[in-house]
Structures are given as structure tokens and as C-alpha cells.
C-alpha positions in Angstrom: 0.2 31.5 -40.8 0.0 28.7 -43.2 1.4 25.0 -42.2 3.3 23.1 -44.7 2.8 19.4 -45.2 5.8 18.2 -43.0 4.3 20.5 -40.0 0.8 18.8 -40.4 2.4 15.3 -40.3 4.2 16.2 -37.2 0.9 17.6 -35.6 -0.9 14.6 -36.7 1.5 12.4 -35.2 1.8 14.0 -32.0 -2.1 13.8 -31.6 -1.7 10.2 -32.4 0.8 9.3 -29.8 -1.2 11.5 -27.2 -4.5 9.6 -27.7 -2.3 6.2 -27.6 -1.3 7.2 -24.2 -4.6 8.4 -23.0 -6.0 4.9 -23.9 -3.0 2.6 -22.8 -2.6 4.5 -19.5 -5.2 3.9 -16.5 -7.2 6.8 -15.5 -6.2 6.3 -11.7 -2.9 4.7 -11.1 0.3 5.2 -9.1 4.0 4.1 -9.3 5.2 1.1 -7.6 9.0 0.3 -7.4 9.6 -3.4 -8.1 11.3 -5.4 -5.2 13.5 -8.6 -5.5 11.1 -11.5 -5.7 8.1 -9.7 -7.3 6.4 -11.0 -10.2 3.6 -9.8 -12.3 1.2 -12.8 -11.1 2.3 -11.7 -7.0 1.8 -8.1 -7.9 -1.8 -8.6 -9.4 -3.0 -10.8 -6.5 -1.4 -8.2 -4.0 -3.1 -5.4 -5.7 -6.4 -6.7 -7.1 -5.6 -6.5 -10.6 -4.7 -9.1 -13.2 -1.3 -9.9 -15.2 -3.0 -8.7 -18.6 -4.0 -5.3 -17.2 -0.6 -4.7 -15.8 1.0 -5.8 -19.0 -1.0 -3.3 -21.0 -0.8 -0.4 -19.0 2.8 -0.9 -18.6 3.2 -1.9 -22.5 5.2 -5.0 -21.5 5.9 -7.4 -24.2 6.6 -10.3 -21.5 5.9 -11.2 -18.0 9.5 -10.5 -17.0 10.3 -7.5 -14.6 13.4 -6.3 -13.1 14.0 -5.1 -9.4 14.2 -1.6 -9.4 12.0 -0.4 -12.2 8.9 1.1 -12.0 5.2 -0.3 -12.8 2.1 1.7 -13.2 -0.4 -0.2 -10.7 -4.0 0.7 -11.9 -6.4 2.2 -9.1 -9.1 -0.4 -8.8 -12.7 1.2 -8.6 -13.6 1.4 -4.9 -17.3 2.3 -3.7 -17.9 3.4 -0.4 -20.3 0.2 -0.2 -17.8 -2.1 -1.0 -16.4 -5.1 1.0 -12.5 -6.6 0.7 -12.0 -9.9 1.3 -8.3 -11.4 2.1 -7.2 -14.5 1.0 -8.3 -15.8 4.5 -11.7 -14.9 3.7 -11.9 -12.1 6.3 -14.2 -9.4 4.9 -14.1 -5.9 6.1 -16.2 -2.7 5.4 -14.9 0.3 3.5 -14.9 2.1 6.6 -12.5 -0.4 8.2 -10.5 0.1 5.0 -10.1 3.7 5.5 -9.8 3.7 9.1 -6.8 1.2 8.5 -5.4 3.6 6.0 -5.5 6.6 8.4 -3.7 4.5 11.1 -0.9 3.9 8.4 -1.0 7.5 7.5 -0.8 8.6 11.1 2.0 6.1 12.0 3.9 5.7 8.9 3.7 8.8 6.8 6.9 9.3 4.8 8.0 5.8 5.3 8.6 3.4 2.4 5.7 1.8 0.9 6.6 -1.5 2.3 6.8 -0.2 5.6 3.3 1.3 5.3 2.1 -1.8 4.2 3.6 -3.5 7.4 2.1 -1.3 9.7 -1.2 -2.4 8.4 -0.2 -5.8 8.5 0.6 -5.5 12.2 -3.1 -4.6 12.9 -4.4 -7.5 11.0 -2.1 -9.7 12.5 -3.4 -8.6 15.7 -6.7 -9.3 14.9 -6.3 -12.8 13.9 -3.8 -13.5 16.8 -6.6 -14.1 19.6 -4.6 -11.8 21.9 -6.0 -8.5 20.9 -9.4 -7.2 20.1 -11.1 -9.1 17.0 -11.8 -6.0 14.8 -9.6 -3.6 13.0 -11.4 -0.6 15.0 -10.9 -2.1 18.4 -7.2 -2.6 17.8 -6.7 0.9 16.6 -8.7 2.5 19.2 -7.3 0.6 22.1 -6.0 2.8 24.8 -2.1 3.6 24.9 -1.5 1.6 21.8 -0.7 4.1 18.8 0.8 7.5 19.1 -1.1 8.8 16.3 -4.4 8.2 17.9 -3.4 9.9 20.9 -2.0 13.1 19.3 -4.7 13.2 16.3 -2.3 12.4 13.5 -4.6 9.9 12.4 -6.7 12.7 11.3 -4.3 14.3 8.9 -5.3 14.4 5.3 -5.4 10.9 3.9 -2.6 10.2 1.2 -3.2 7.7 -1.6 -0.3 5.8 -0.6 -2.0 5.0 2.7 -5.1 3.8 1.0 -3.2 1.4 -1.3 -1.0 0.1 1.5 -4.2 -0.6 3.4 -5.6 -2.3 0.5 -2.4 -4.3 -0.1 -2.6 -5.3 3.8 -5.9 -6.6 3.1 -5.0 -8.5 0.3 -2.7 -10.4 2.3 0.6 -8.9 1.8 2.6 -9.0 5.2 6.1 -7.5 4.8 6.3 -7.3 8.6 7.1 -10.8 9.1 4.0 -11.6 11.2 4.8 -8.8 13.6 2.3 -7.7 16.4 4.3 -4.9 17.5 6.0 -2.1 15.6 8.0 0.9 17.0 10.7 3.6 16.2 13.5 2.9 18.3 14.9 6.3 18.3 11.7 7.5 20.1 11.8 4.9 22.7 13.5 6.9 25.7 13.1 4.3 28.6 16.1 1.7 28.5 13.6 -0.6 30.5 10.7 -0.4 28.3 8.9 -3.8 27.8 9.3 -3.2 24.0 12.9 -4.2 24.2 11.9 -7.9 25.1 9.9 -8.3 22.3 12.0 -10.6 19.3 12.4 -8.4 16.5 11.6 -9.9 13.2 12.1 -7.2 10.5 13.1 -3.4 10.2 11.7 -1.3 7.5 12.5 2.2 7.3 12.5 3.9 10.6 10.3 1.0 12.0 11.4 -2.2 13.9 8.6 -5.0 13.8 8.4 -7.6 16.5 6.3 -10.4 17.9 
């Protein structure tokens, strides 16, 4: 079958568009829903990228973004030997990163991304508080603390959002409001549980966050 000139132009244009998308979209990326108060600068710091990259992969002509919109967040290369530092200069190993992601996955799978980050932030807040073990692993494996550790949910297949939430928490994002505890009130059967005495500072999804 012979192609006329018009069809050849259409096919050529389609190939050029495809090549443009392949070159401008990140190889590894995930979608983030913009929240009130977000800016490209804040998001670049939070997720370990830069404003120019965010503008390029999202084809933005300015720095303005709107709440409720979507952004592609490029996946930064992550080697198993890498170390991550928070703005507080705390360094953690990649093993700690993925352990934190596993706890987030076990405790907050199906929760909003902000809620997943908040769960990770609670662990980091405990590490810094002086009232709990001084390591991520020490807090996660502390006896009778987390349901997912007790029932094995922590070892379920790891989701990308849980890894991204762990990275975001390690980069200093704390949507929990400085919480040291989180719980699902629908699962607390005992009306006299000690958890009710803790001051609530935030609620995200099904979880309540307290100090």
C-alpha cells in the first residue's frame, strides 16, 4: 500500500512528538498532587531535585503551580550504597531508608501520600526526641509499638509511594506536626487506652497524630 504525502507528514509528525516526550519525560517518575502552600522550590528541596528539572519534565513556562494540579516528580538515582542526609545533617544508610519505607508500607498502605510521609516523620521524630531509641531500626523493632511489625505486614511487597514517602520524610518534610504517635481511632477498642491521653496535633486520612 502506497502512502500519500499527507500521511507521510502525519506519521513523521507523530514520531517527532513521541521523541519529544521520550526526551523530556523522566525515565523514572511518579505523580504528585499539588497541595496548598506548595511551590516548585519547596518541592525540589523535599524530593531531592531542583526547580529547573521540575519545570523541564513538566513543561512549565513559569514557576507558578496551582493546588490540585499534578506534577511529575523525577526519580533520583538511588544506589544501595547511598547515604541520605536531612536538613538536620542526620545521615542514614540505604538499609534504614528501605526499613522506614517498609514500616510506612505496612502501617499506611492505601493512605494519602501526605499520610504516608507523616508516618515516616513520626519515626524520625522519635529518633530525635531523646525519649525513644536513637535509631530508625530501634524504634521500628521496639516491642509492642507497631501492628505491622507484629503481624508481618511490614514484609509485604514494597510500593514506590512508600519509598518516596520515606525519602520525603528524610528530606525534612513533617506533615504530622511533630507527632510522636499515630493511630487509627477506629481500631482502638479500649475506651481507657493510654493513647487517648495524648494531645492530638493532626489527622490525615484514617490516622490521628499525637504528641
